[in-house]
Residue frames as a rotation matrix with the C-alpha (Angstrom) as fourth column:
MET 1
-0.323 -0.934 0.155 -16.97
-0.795 0.356 0.490 2.06
-0.513 0.035 -0.858 18.24
SER 2
0.288 0.415 -0.863 -17.17
-0.869 0.492 -0.054 -0.65
0.402 0.766 0.502 15.60
GLU 3
0.892 0.074 0.447 -17.07
-0.267 0.883 0.386 -4.37
-0.366 -0.463 0.807 16.26
PRO 4
-0.164 -0.986 -0.007 -13.62
-0.658 0.104 0.745 -5.95
-0.735 0.126 -0.667 15.94
SER 5
0.529 0.327 -0.784 -13.27
-0.835 0.368 -0.409 -7.79
0.155 0.870 0.467 12.67
GLU 6
0.892 -0.215 0.397 -12.13
0.102 0.953 0.286 -11.36
-0.440 -0.215 0.872 12.29
PRO 7
-0.047 -0.979 -0.200 -8.44
-0.347 -0.172 0.922 -11.85
-0.937 0.112 -0.331 11.48
THR 8
0.097 -0.009 -0.995 -7.53
-0.993 -0.069 -0.096 -12.35
-0.068 0.998 -0.016 7.84
TYR 9
-0.242 -0.265 -0.933 -6.25
-0.392 0.907 -0.156 -15.89
0.888 0.328 -0.323 8.53
ASP 10
0.782 0.515 0.350 -7.59
-0.553 0.314 0.772 -18.34
0.287 -0.797 0.531 11.11
ILE 11
0.226 -0.826 -0.516 -4.08
0.367 0.563 -0.740 -19.11
0.902 -0.022 0.431 12.36
ASP 12
0.994 0.057 -0.091 -3.05
0.103 -0.277 0.955 -19.00
0.029 -0.959 -0.281 16.03
VAL 13
0.157 -0.977 0.146 0.34
0.349 -0.083 -0.933 -17.41
0.924 0.198 0.328 16.70
GLN 14
0.716 0.027 -0.697 1.73
0.697 -0.080 0.713 -17.12
-0.036 -0.996 -0.076 20.21
LEU 15
0.210 -0.647 0.733 3.49
0.221 -0.699 -0.680 -13.82
0.953 0.304 -0.004 20.76
SER 16
0.736 0.038 0.676 3.24
-0.614 -0.384 0.690 -13.67
0.286 -0.922 -0.259 24.53
GLU 17
0.655 -0.558 0.510 6.30
-0.277 0.451 0.848 -14.88
-0.703 -0.697 0.140 26.43
THR 18
0.509 -0.553 0.659 8.41
0.850 0.441 -0.287 -14.72
-0.132 0.707 0.695 23.25
ASP 19
-0.597 -0.788 -0.154 10.99
0.715 -0.609 0.344 -12.29
-0.365 0.095 0.926 21.90
GLY 20
0.392 0.829 -0.398 9.23
0.591 -0.559 -0.581 -8.93
-0.704 -0.007 -0.710 21.54
ASN 21
-0.596 -0.661 -0.456 11.63
-0.001 -0.567 0.824 -7.59
-0.803 0.492 0.337 18.91
ALA 22
0.221 0.755 -0.618 9.69
-0.657 -0.353 -0.666 -6.32
-0.721 0.553 0.419 15.89
PHE 23
-0.200 -0.363 -0.910 11.68
-0.944 0.320 0.080 -8.46
0.262 0.875 -0.407 13.45
ALA 24
-0.984 -0.118 0.134 11.17
-0.160 0.917 -0.365 -11.55
-0.080 -0.381 -0.921 15.62
ILE 25
-0.251 0.965 0.071 7.42
-0.150 0.034 -0.988 -10.90
-0.956 -0.259 0.136 15.66
ILE 26
0.248 0.298 -0.922 7.32
-0.922 -0.218 -0.319 -10.49
-0.296 0.929 0.221 11.88
GLY 27
-0.600 -0.590 -0.539 9.31
-0.725 0.686 0.056 -13.70
0.337 0.425 -0.840 11.45
ARG 28
-0.875 0.302 0.379 7.08
-0.042 0.731 -0.681 -15.71
-0.483 -0.611 -0.627 13.80
VAL 29
0.114 0.977 -0.178 3.86
-0.297 -0.137 -0.945 -14.57
-0.948 0.160 0.275 12.11
LYS 30
0.087 -0.158 -0.984 5.36
-0.992 -0.105 -0.070 -14.97
-0.092 0.982 -0.166 8.63
ARG 31
-0.873 -0.466 -0.144 6.41
-0.474 0.880 0.024 -18.58
0.116 0.089 -0.989 9.34
ALA 32
-0.575 0.736 0.358 2.94
0.081 0.487 -0.870 -19.43
-0.814 -0.471 -0.340 10.64
ILE 33
0.353 0.712 -0.607 1.28
-0.568 -0.352 -0.744 -17.94
-0.743 0.607 0.280 7.57
GLN 34
-0.242 -0.526 -0.815 3.72
-0.964 0.223 0.143 -19.68
0.106 0.821 -0.561 5.24
LYS 35
-0.943 -0.131 0.307 3.04
-0.212 0.945 -0.249 -23.03
-0.257 -0.299 -0.919 6.89
GLU 36
-0.338 0.914 0.222 -0.75
0.323 0.335 -0.885 -22.68
-0.884 -0.228 -0.409 6.57
GLU 37
0.621 0.707 -0.339 -1.28
0.049 -0.466 -0.883 -20.44
-0.782 0.532 -0.324 3.52
GLY 38
0.595 -0.443 0.670 1.90
0.803 0.352 -0.481 -20.63
-0.023 0.825 0.565 1.44
ALA 39
-0.336 -0.925 -0.177 4.85
0.890 -0.374 0.262 -18.47
-0.309 -0.070 0.949 0.46
ASP 40
-0.461 0.191 0.867 2.88
0.517 -0.736 0.437 -15.81
0.721 0.650 0.240 -1.43
ALA 41
0.655 0.752 0.074 0.66
0.323 -0.367 0.872 -15.02
0.683 -0.548 -0.483 1.54
ALA 42
0.515 -0.553 -0.654 3.71
0.793 0.017 0.610 -14.93
-0.326 -0.833 0.447 3.84
ARG 43
-0.553 -0.734 0.394 5.54
0.831 -0.516 0.206 -12.57
0.052 0.442 0.895 1.47
ARG 44
-0.057 0.623 0.780 2.52
0.345 -0.721 0.601 -10.24
0.937 0.304 -0.174 1.29
PHE 45
0.831 0.348 -0.435 2.29
0.499 -0.119 0.858 -10.21
0.247 -0.930 -0.272 5.09
SER 46
0.143 -0.856 -0.496 5.95
0.882 -0.117 0.457 -9.38
-0.450 -0.503 0.738 5.60
GLU 47
-0.568 -0.301 0.766 5.92
0.692 -0.678 0.247 -6.64
0.445 0.671 0.593 2.96
GLN 48
0.323 0.781 0.535 2.92
0.201 -0.609 0.767 -5.01
0.925 -0.140 -0.354 4.64
ALA 49
0.775 -0.039 -0.631 4.34
0.631 0.104 0.769 -5.52
0.035 -0.994 0.105 8.15
MET 50
-0.249 -0.965 -0.083 7.58
0.957 -0.259 0.131 -3.76
-0.148 -0.047 0.988 7.20
LEU 51
-0.400 0.181 0.899 5.53
0.399 -0.848 0.348 -0.67
0.825 0.498 0.267 6.30
SER 52
0.518 0.593 -0.616 4.28
0.799 -0.079 0.596 -0.33
0.306 -0.801 -0.515 9.89
GLU 53
0.332 -0.330 0.884 4.99
-0.012 -0.938 -0.346 3.14
0.943 0.104 -0.315 11.21
SER 54
-0.097 -0.354 0.930 5.47
-0.945 -0.261 -0.198 2.06
0.313 -0.898 -0.309 14.82
TYR 55
-0.963 -0.262 -0.069 5.75
-0.211 0.887 -0.410 -0.97
0.169 -0.380 -0.909 17.08
ASP 56
-0.498 0.853 0.157 2.12
-0.188 0.070 -0.980 -0.51
-0.846 -0.518 0.126 18.12
ASP 57
0.171 0.518 -0.838 1.06
-0.934 -0.186 -0.306 -0.30
-0.315 0.835 0.452 14.47
LEU 58
-0.546 -0.464 -0.697 2.91
-0.665 0.746 0.024 -3.58
0.509 0.477 -0.717 13.80
LEU 59
-0.961 0.200 0.189 1.18
-0.002 0.684 -0.729 -5.35
-0.275 -0.701 -0.657 16.70
GLN 60
-0.117 0.973 -0.197 -2.22
-0.462 -0.230 -0.857 -4.11
-0.879 -0.009 0.476 15.57
PHE 61
0.026 0.055 -0.998 -1.52
-0.993 0.120 -0.020 -5.31
0.119 0.991 0.058 12.02
CYS 62
-0.869 -0.387 -0.309 -0.52
-0.342 0.920 -0.191 -8.75
0.358 -0.060 -0.932 13.34
MET 63
-0.750 0.631 0.198 -3.72
0.030 0.332 -0.943 -8.94
-0.661 -0.701 -0.268 15.37
ARG 64
0.150 0.797 -0.585 -5.77
-0.742 -0.300 -0.599 -8.06
-0.653 0.524 0.547 12.27
THR 65
-0.102 -0.316 -0.943 -3.96
-0.934 0.356 -0.018 -10.75
0.342 0.879 -0.331 10.28
VAL 66
-0.384 -0.084 -0.920 -3.80
0.060 0.992 -0.115 -13.75
0.921 -0.099 -0.376 12.63
ASN 67
0.806 0.590 -0.047 -5.12
0.022 0.049 0.999 -14.86
0.592 -0.806 0.027 16.04
VAL 68
-0.237 -0.927 0.291 -2.46
-0.306 -0.214 -0.928 -13.55
0.922 -0.309 -0.233 18.42
THR 69
0.795 0.430 -0.429 -2.19
0.236 0.431 0.871 -15.38
0.559 -0.793 0.241 21.73
């Protein structure tokens, strides 16, 4: 098994104890990225996130992109 890689952005996003709806998760992460990295990075994230094939795939993508707490 390979070592886990560092997230793309060093941004903390709390997803625990929040709305678990996939669109709510995308919105929360997108807003955090937009605040720290700008609109282009946020747009790229949301475009990629919408291509997730499942809820689990979306969560894994979020965890590869930001620090999920």
